[in-house]
Kinemage of the C-alpha trace (Angstrom):
@kinemage 1
@onewidth
@group {chain A} dominant
@subgroup {mainchain}
@vectorlist {calphas} color= white
{ca met a 1} P 14.947 -39.325 -32.982
{ca leu a 2} L 15.334 -35.855 -31.194
{ca lys a 3} L 12.557 -35.199 -28.606
{ca pro a 4} L 11.275 -31.587 -27.775
{ca pro a 5} L 12.742 -30.709 -24.511
{ca gln a 6} L 10.269 -31.375 -21.600
{ca lys a 7} L 8.679 -28.723 -20.344
{ca gln a 8} L 9.559 -28.160 -15.985
{ca gln a 9} L 7.565 -27.784 -13.734
{ca asn a 10} L 7.853 -24.993 -11.702
{ca asn a 11} L 6.698 -26.239 -8.268
{ca thr a 12} L 7.866 -22.695 -6.359
{ca asp a 13} L 4.801 -20.681 -4.945
{ca pro a 14} L 4.544 -17.243 -6.616
{ca thr a 15} L 3.216 -16.078 -3.498
{ca gln a 16} L 6.587 -16.450 -1.330
{ca his a 17} L 8.695 -13.432 -2.549
{ca ile a 18} L 5.468 -11.045 -1.746
{ca ser a 19} L 6.840 -8.819 1.376
{ca pro a 20} L 4.477 -10.100 4.071
{ca thr a 21} L 3.951 -6.430 5.168
{ca phe a 22} L 2.078 -5.645 1.283
{ca cys a 23} L -1.272 -4.172 0.322
{ca val a 24} L -2.170 -3.723 -2.651
{ca leu a 25} L -4.584 -0.991 -1.693
{ca pro a 26} L -2.036 1.787 -1.861
{ca phe a 27} L -1.620 0.739 -5.218
{ca met a 28} L -4.643 1.595 -6.303
{ca his a 29} L -7.082 4.001 -3.717
{ca leu a 30} L -7.334 6.793 -1.851
{ca ala a 31} L -9.767 6.792 0.644
{ca thr a 32} L -11.108 10.439 2.203
{ca asn a 33} L -12.002 10.374 6.076
{ca ala a 34} L -15.339 12.715 7.040
{ca ser a 35} L -13.573 15.975 7.442
{ca gly a 36} L -12.272 15.763 3.723
{ca lys a 37} L -8.473 14.709 4.883
{ca tyr a 38} L -7.289 12.151 2.265
{ca arg a 39} L -6.213 8.582 2.905
{ca val a 40} L -4.260 6.498 2.770
{ca cys a 41} L -6.650 3.582 3.252
{ca cys a 42} L -10.116 2.755 4.748
{ca asn a 43} L -9.277 0.665 7.370
{ca ser a 44} L -6.122 1.684 8.226
{ca thr a 45} L -5.145 3.439 11.636
{ca pro a 46} L -7.169 6.102 12.117
{ca gly a 47} L -5.533 9.534 12.806
{ca glu a 48} L -2.186 7.700 11.805
{ca asn a 49} L -3.255 6.986 8.018
{ca his a 50} L -3.730 10.773 6.746
{ca ile a 51} L -1.413 11.358 3.901
{ca val a 52} L 0.513 14.806 3.470
{ca asp a 53} L 2.477 17.169 1.582
{ca gln a 54} L 6.208 17.665 1.253
{ca asp a 55} L 6.386 20.367 4.503
{ca gly a 56} L 3.571 17.660 6.704
{ca asn a 57} L 0.798 19.537 5.542
{ca val a 58} L -2.695 17.343 5.808
{ca met a 59} L -3.984 17.175 2.142
{ca lys a 60} L -7.534 17.666 1.954
{ca leu a 61} L -10.701 17.094 -0.689
{ca asp a 62} L -11.251 21.009 -0.621
{ca glu a 63} L -7.356 22.203 -0.927
{ca his a 64} L -5.127 19.018 -2.813
{ca asp a 65} L -6.041 17.999 -6.857
{ca ile a 66} L -6.322 13.541 -6.014
{ca glu a 67} L -3.877 13.515 -8.492
{ca asp a 68} L -1.266 15.607 -6.676
{ca val a 69} L -2.136 13.429 -3.412
{ca trp a 70} L -1.648 10.738 -5.178
{ca asn a 71} L 2.572 11.066 -6.489
{ca thr a 72} L 3.107 12.970 -3.641
{ca glu a 73} L 6.861 12.090 -1.915
{ca phe a 74} L 5.052 10.767 1.081
{ca tyr a 75} L 2.572 8.747 -0.695
{ca gln a 76} L 5.357 6.867 -2.779
{ca thr a 77} L 7.204 6.285 -0.172
{ca ile a 78} L 4.771 4.461 1.657
{ca arg a 79} L 4.249 2.065 -1.133
{ca lys a 80} L 7.797 1.491 -1.891
{ca gln a 81} L 7.669 0.317 1.752
{ca leu a 82} L 5.575 -1.814 1.489
{ca val a 83} L 6.568 -3.356 -1.262
{ca met a 84} L 10.300 -3.406 0.749
{ca ala a 85} L 8.569 -5.514 3.354
{ca lys a 86} L 8.729 -2.705 5.772
{ca gly a 87} L 5.594 -1.967 7.969
{ca gln a 88} L 3.384 1.041 8.126
{ca arg a 89} L 2.142 2.192 11.279
{ca phe a 90} L -1.040 3.720 9.965
{ca ala a 91} L -1.674 -0.451 9.321
{ca lys a 92} L -0.799 -1.780 11.913
{ca gly a 93} L -4.808 -2.899 12.574
{ca val a 94} L -4.638 -4.089 8.740
{ca phe a 95} L -1.587 -7.158 9.906
{ca gln a 96} L -2.875 -7.327 13.362
{ca lys a 97} L -6.128 -8.940 11.553
{ca lys a 98} L -4.116 -10.962 8.263
{ca met a 99} L -2.527 -12.297 11.648
{ca leu a 100} L -5.591 -13.705 12.883
{ca glu a 101} L -6.673 -15.282 9.583
């Protein structure tokens, strides 16, 4: 008599392939500071976390539409680098906190 195939146990950790520099926040939100400058994240390093346009100008609430900011090459590159395990200077404080936990 044929037996149904046994279900193989998968003991691998599903998080083992996640970059140690990965952060979900740049994939789901933006932040701003008190002067209206868009920032990558509210936890990121002040002064090093502004989102810039193709000319390197800091993007601001009163000058740029959120959709335009979200789709900038700069912000897309940040997301790619986080996935590819390339740390970001704006996130050094965040990663230091993670290492202490």
